[in-house]
C-alpha positions in Angstrom: 122.3 15.2 47.7 124.8 13.2 49.7 127.9 15.2 48.6 126.3 18.6 47.9 126.8 21.4 50.4 123.6 22.2 52.2 123.2 26.0 52.4 120.6 27.3 54.9 118.7 30.6 55.0 116.9 31.6 58.2 113.6 33.4 58.3 113.1 34.5 61.8 115.9 34.0 64.3 114.4 34.0 67.8 115.5 32.1 70.9 115.3 28.6 69.6 117.1 29.4 66.3 119.9 31.1 68.1 120.1 28.5 70.9 119.6 25.3 68.9 119.5 25.6 65.1 122.4 27.9 64.2 124.9 26.2 66.6 123.5 22.7 65.7 124.0 23.2 61.9 127.4 24.7 62.5 128.6 21.3 63.9 127.7 19.3 60.8 130.1 18.9 58.0 129.0 20.1 54.6 126.4 22.5 56.0 126.7 26.3 55.7 124.4 28.9 57.3 124.3 31.6 54.7 121.5 34.2 55.2 118.9 35.6 57.5 115.8 37.8 57.3 114.5 38.9 60.7 111.9 41.3 62.0 114.3 44.2 61.3 117.5 44.6 59.4 119.2 45.5 62.6 118.2 42.4 64.4 119.1 40.3 61.4 122.5 41.9 61.2 123.2 41.0 64.9 122.4 37.4 64.1 124.7 37.5 61.0 127.5 39.0 63.1 127.1 36.5 65.9 127.0 33.5 63.7 129.0 34.4 60.7 126.2 34.6 58.1 127.2 36.3 54.9 123.9 38.0 53.8 121.1 39.8 55.6 117.9 40.2 53.6 115.2 42.9 54.3 112.5 40.6 52.9 111.8 37.0 53.6 110.6 36.7 50.0 114.0 37.8 48.7 115.7 35.3 51.0 113.6 32.4 49.9 113.8 33.2 46.2 117.6 33.8 46.2 119.8 31.2 44.7 122.4 31.2 47.5 120.4 28.6 49.6 118.9 25.2 49.1 117.2 24.8 52.5 115.2 27.1 54.7 114.9 27.2 58.5 111.7 29.0 59.8 112.0 30.5 63.2 108.9 32.7 63.2 105.7 32.5 65.3 102.9 30.2 63.8 101.1 33.0 61.9 103.9 32.9 59.3 104.5 29.2 59.0 102.1 28.3 56.2 103.1 31.1 53.9 106.8 30.5 54.5 106.6 26.7 54.0 104.6 27.1 50.8 107.0 29.7 49.5 110.1 27.5 50.3 108.6 24.5 48.6 107.6 26.5 45.6 111.3 27.7 45.4 112.2 24.0 45.5 114.0 24.1 48.8 114.0 21.8 51.8 112.3 23.3 54.9 112.5 23.0 58.7 109.9 24.9 60.5 109.5 25.8 64.2 106.5 24.4 66.0 103.6 24.6 66.3 103.1 23.6 62.7 100.5 26.2 61.8 97.6 28.4 63.1 95.1 25.6 62.5 94.5 22.3 60.8 93.4 23.8 57.5 96.8 25.5 57.1 98.5 22.4 58.2 96.8 20.3 55.6 97.7 22.8 52.9 101.4 22.5 54.0 101.2 18.7 53.9 99.5 18.7 50.5 102.2 21.0 49.1 105.0 18.8 50.5 103.5 15.7 48.9 103.7 17.4 45.5 107.5 17.8 46.1 108.5 14.3 47.4 112.2 15.0 46.6 112.2 17.8 49.3 112.5 17.2 53.0 109.9 18.9 55.3 110.3 18.7 59.1 108.7 20.4 62.1 110.8 21.0 65.2 109.5 18.3 67.7 108.3 18.6 71.2 111.6 17.8 73.0 110.7 17.3 76.7 109.9 13.6 76.7 112.6 12.5 74.3 114.6 11.0 77.2 111.8 8.6 78.1 109.8 8.0 74.9 111.5 4.7 74.0 111.1 3.4 77.5 107.4 4.2 77.7 106.7 2.7 74.3 108.7 -0.4 75.3 106.7 -0.8 78.5 103.5 -0.6 76.5 104.7 -3.1 73.8 106.2 -5.5 76.4 102.9 -5.7 78.3 104.0 -4.0 81.5 100.7 -2.2 81.8 98.5 -5.0 80.5 95.8 -2.9 78.8 96.4 0.8 79.2 93.2 2.1 80.7 93.7 5.7 81.8 96.2 8.6 81.6 96.3 11.7 83.7 98.5 14.7 82.6 98.8 17.9 84.6 100.8 20.9 83.4 100.9 24.0 85.6 102.9 26.8 83.9 102.3 29.6 86.4 101.0 30.5 89.9 98.1 32.5 91.0 96.3 34.8 88.6 98.6 37.7 87.6 96.7 40.4 85.8 99.8 42.6 85.5 102.0 40.1 83.7 103.2 41.1 80.2 101.4 40.2 77.1 103.0 37.2 75.3 102.6 36.3 71.7 101.0 33.0 72.8 98.1 35.1 74.1 97.3 36.4 70.7 95.1 34.4 68.2 96.5 36.6 65.4 100.0 35.2 66.1 99.3 31.8 67.6 96.1 30.8 66.0 94.1 28.0 67.8 97.2 26.9 69.8 96.7 27.0 73.6 99.5 27.2 76.1 101.6 24.0 75.9 98.6 21.8 74.9 99.9 20.9 71.5 103.4 20.2 72.7 102.2 17.7 75.3 99.7 16.1 72.9 102.4 15.6 70.3 104.5 13.9 73.0 101.9 11.5 74.3 100.7 10.8 70.7 104.1 9.0 70.3 103.1 6.6 73.1 99.4 6.0 72.5 98.7 7.1 68.9 96.2 9.7 67.8 93.0 10.7 69.6 89.6 9.5 68.4 87.5 12.1 70.3 87.9 15.0 72.7 85.7 16.9 75.1 87.1 20.2 76.4 86.3 23.1 78.7 88.4 26.2 78.8 88.4 29.5 80.7 90.0 32.9 80.1 90.6 34.2 83.6 92.7 37.1 82.6 90.7 38.7 79.8 93.0 41.6 78.9 96.6 42.7 79.4 98.6 45.7 78.5 99.4 45.6 74.8 102.7 46.2 73.1 101.2 49.5 71.8 100.4 50.7 75.3 96.6 50.0 75.0 94.6 47.0 76.2 95.0 43.7 74.4 92.0 41.5 74.9 92.7 37.8 75.4 90.7 35.0 73.7 93.1 32.0 74.3 92.3 30.1 77.5 94.7 30.3 80.5 93.1 27.2 82.0 91.8 24.1 80.1 90.5 20.6 81.0 90.4 18.0 78.2 89.1 14.5 78.1 90.8 12.5 75.3 89.6 9.2 74.0 92.5 7.5 72.2 91.8 5.3 69.2 94.1 2.7 70.8 91.9 2.4 73.9 93.0 4.6 76.8 91.0 7.6 78.1 93.1 10.6 79.2 92.5 13.7 81.2 94.8 16.7 80.4 94.8 19.8 82.5 96.9 22.8 81.5 96.9 26.1 83.5 98.8 29.3 84.1 96.5 30.4 86.9 96.7 27.6 89.5 98.7 28.8 92.5 100.6 26.3 94.8 99.8 23.5 92.3 101.5 20.1 92.5 104.5 19.4 90.3 103.8 18.6 86.6 103.3 14.9 86.2 101.8 12.1 84.2 100.1 8.9 85.5 99.5 5.9 83.3 97.2 3.3 84.7 96.9 -0.2 83.2 95.1 -3.4 84.0 98.4 -4.9 85.4 100.8 -1.9 86.0 101.0 1.7 86.8 103.7 4.3 85.8 104.3 7.8 87.1 106.4 10.3 85.2 107.9 13.3 87.0 107.7 15.9 84.2 110.4 18.2 85.7 113.1 15.5 85.9 111.7 13.1 83.3 112.2 10.2 85.8 109.9 7.2 85.5 108.6 5.1 88.4 106.4 2.0 88.1 104.7 -0.9 89.9 102.8 -4.0 88.9 100.1 -6.1 90.4 101.4 -7.4 93.7 103.9 -4.6 94.3 103.5 -2.5 97.5 104.6 0.7 95.9 106.2 2.3 92.9 110.0 2.0 92.3 112.2 3.9 89.8 112.6 2.4 86.4 116.1 2.9 85.3 116.5 4.1 81.7 119.7 2.8 80.1 121.7 5.5 78.3 121.3 3.8 75.0 117.5 4.1 75.2 117.5 7.8 76.1 116.5 10.0 73.2 117.9 13.5 72.9 117.8 16.6 70.7 119.0 15.8 67.2 116.7 18.0 65.1 119.5 19.5 62.9 121.2 16.1 62.5 117.9 14.5 61.5 117.1 17.2 59.0 120.4 17.0 57.3 120.4 13.2 57.3 117.0 13.2 55.7 118.2 15.5 52.9 121.2 13.2 52.4 119.0 10.1 52.2 120.4 8.6 55.4 117.2 8.5 57.5 113.5 9.6 57.3 112.1 12.4 59.3 110.4 11.1 62.4 110.6 14.1 64.8 108.4 15.6 63.5 106.9 14.9 60.0 104.1 16.8 58.4 101.6 13.9 58.8 102.0 14.0 62.6 101.9 17.8 62.5 98.5 17.7 60.8 97.3 15.2 63.5 98.2 17.5 66.4 96.8 20.5 64.7 93.5 18.6 64.1 93.5 17.8 67.8 94.0 21.5 68.6 91.1 22.4 66.4 88.9 19.7 67.9 89.6 21.1 71.4 88.6 24.6 70.2 85.4 23.3 68.6 84.5 21.3 71.7 84.9 24.4 73.9 82.8 26.5 71.6 80.0 24.1 71.1 80.0 22.3 74.4 80.1 18.9 72.8 82.3 15.9 72.1 84.2 16.1 68.9 85.4 13.1 66.9 88.7 12.8 65.0 90.0 13.0 62.3 88.1 16.2 61.4 88.1 15.3 57.6 
C-alpha cells in the first residue's frame, strides 16, 4: 500500500483527535481525512468545517461500511472501542484507536484475536505519551548495568487536591463508559511496562472517597471507580513496585518515580520528565543529560501510516501490549474485590 492514498474516517472527534490526529495526518503526504461521525451531526459538522472533511455521517456504522475510506481512527471513550475495532476490521480497514484499549481484558483479547485474523491490516492503540522523552534512557540504564539489579520502584501520581465533593462528573468516573480503568493507572503501567516488562502479580487496595456526584441528567450519579488506589506490583523481570494514584490527596508532593537498584538509584520528576541518578560511592544524585537523539516524541500518526505502508511495525502501542495492560487493570480490580494477590497473565 506504499503508493495508495490512505483515506481516514473518524468515529468520535474529541480533544485528542482534534489536537493530535487530525492535524498530524494532515501533515503526511498521501493521507486524506475524509469523513466523521460524532455524538451529534452538529458536532460532526463543526469538525468537518474546521478540518476540511468532505462527509459527515449520522451513524458510525455507515461511516465504517462506506467505501470512501480504507482506515478508521477511533476517538470515542472506551465503551465503544471493541465494537468499533471489530467493525473496522470486518470492513477490511486499518484502525487506530484511542486508549485505553477497551473496558476490560476480555474485550481486549477479542480485539487482538480479530486483528490476528486480518494480518494484512494495521491495528494500533494511541500510546501513553508522557514518558516518551525518557524511555530510551531508562531502558539503556537498565541494559548497561547502571542499576545493577533493579530491586524496587516507587511511583506516585497525585491528580487532584483535597476531597472535592462538588466537582463535576467526568466520564472516567463511570464504569459504563470507562469499564475497569481507574484514573491514570493504565497509562502509567503501560509506560513502566516499557522499562521492566509485564507484571507477574499484583495486590491492590482502592477507596471510593467521593461516592456520588451530580449527574449529567441533574440527578445523583453513584461512583464505583476508586479515587485513591495503592498497588504492589511484582514484575516478572524481578523488581517490586509500589504505585499510588489519587485525586484526593491535598498538598501532596510532586509526581515522581524512584528506581532503586543494587548499584544505582534514579529519580524521575514526572512533571518535567528530568532524570537524576547516582551510583554506589556518590554522595548525591545528579542530573542525567538526555541527548536529543535519544529523546522520543509523539509520532502516532506517522507510525500508523508507516506501518500501513510497510515501512515500520507498530510499537506504540500494539494490541499485544494493550491486552497486557488491560489484564493488569483487571487483576487490580480482582485484587481489590477479593482482598488477595492475583497472578498474571489471567489466561
